[in-house]
N, C-alpha and C positions, 0 to 999 in steps of 0.2 A: 864576596856577591848576597845579594839581598833575597831574604825570603818575606812571605808575606801571608802565605796563605798554609795551614795544617789542615789536613785534608782528615787522616788518624795519627791516632800517637797511641803508644803502650812505655812507657815508661821512658820517654824522647819527648823533649820540649823546647821550643824556637825560644832563644832568648835575644832580646834588642836587633832581631830582624835579618842577624848573619850567623848567629852562635847555635847550633844544635846542642842542645845537651841530654844525655844518657842517664837513667836514674837507676842501674844495675852495671855491675863490673860484669864483663866478658867480650867474648870475640865478635866485632861487629862489621857488616857488609853495608860500605857509605857506597851508594849509586848516584848518579847525576845524569841528567843530559842539559846543556845548555844551549839557546837556538842563538849563533853567532852569525853576526853582520857586520860587513866592512863597506864604509860607504865612499872611500876615496878613493882617486885615481891610482893611487902608487901602491904599490907590493908595501906588506907589512907584516907584521906578525904578533902572535898574541899566547899567553901562555895561563895554565891552571894548575894548580897545586894545592895539596892538602895540609889545613894546619890543626894541630892539637894543643888545647890548652895556650894559645898565643905562640906556639913554636912551631915551624915550618917542618913538617914531615920529610925524612931525606929520601931522595929518589922517587919524589911523589909528583913532579913539575912534568908536565908535558907542553912542548913546543908545537905550534901550526902556523902555516903562513896562506895569507890571504894573496893569489897574485893579482886581482884586479879588481875593479868598483863591481858593486852587488853581491860580491863573493856571499854566500852561505855555508855555513857547516853546524851541523849538529855535532859539539864535542860531548861523546858520553864512553864516561869509561865507569869504573870501581874500585874501590879500597877496600882490602882488609885488614883491620885494626883491633888491636886489644887495648879497652879501654876501661878504666874504674870508673865506681857510682862518681857520677857529678862532673865527670871529663864532659869537655866540650870540642865539638868539632868546626871547622868553618873553610870552605871551598874560597881558596884566593884565587885573583886571576888580573894580569896586568896585561897592557899592549904598547906597543910604541907608537901605535896612532890612534890620537883620541876619537877618530872615526870609527874605530874597532867597536861595537856594541854589544852587547846581549839583550835580543830584541823579543818584545811581544808582539804578536800577530794576533788584531780583534777578529772575532766573528765574520764569516763571511757569507756569502748568498751565490745561489746559481750554480752547484748545488750548496744549500745550507751547511757551514760545516763550522765546527766549533773553534773556539780561540785557540792559539799556540801559547802556552806559558813561556817564559822566555826563561826559567830555570824550573827543572824538577830534582829535587833531592829524595831518596830513600834512605831510610836509617833501618836496618835488622838487625837485632841479636840473632847470630847464628851457633856460638858457641861459648 
């Protein structure tokens, strides 16, 4: 999953658009929300999991099903992981169907509403 905007950071940095690197060893809460959209007529599935230093984290995958066209889901959960200084984490996703996407929605009017980012990721050191 690609990230392109950093709002705030403290000992956390974005590397190559998809890796989040931590600068201090500790326990981290990795939270995210992804705006998932399915545009095909057939049912399909998508999966999201956590990767640390290019290694998939065991038991971190979640599978969800889109039943019909224009199904939308907010995939949102968190992971607690112990990381060393300079480790990096990535959110990885896969779908059986190319019409499943992580979708951005632009600003809206009537009433005015802000844009919806396709992905939000928060990385907090908690221990």
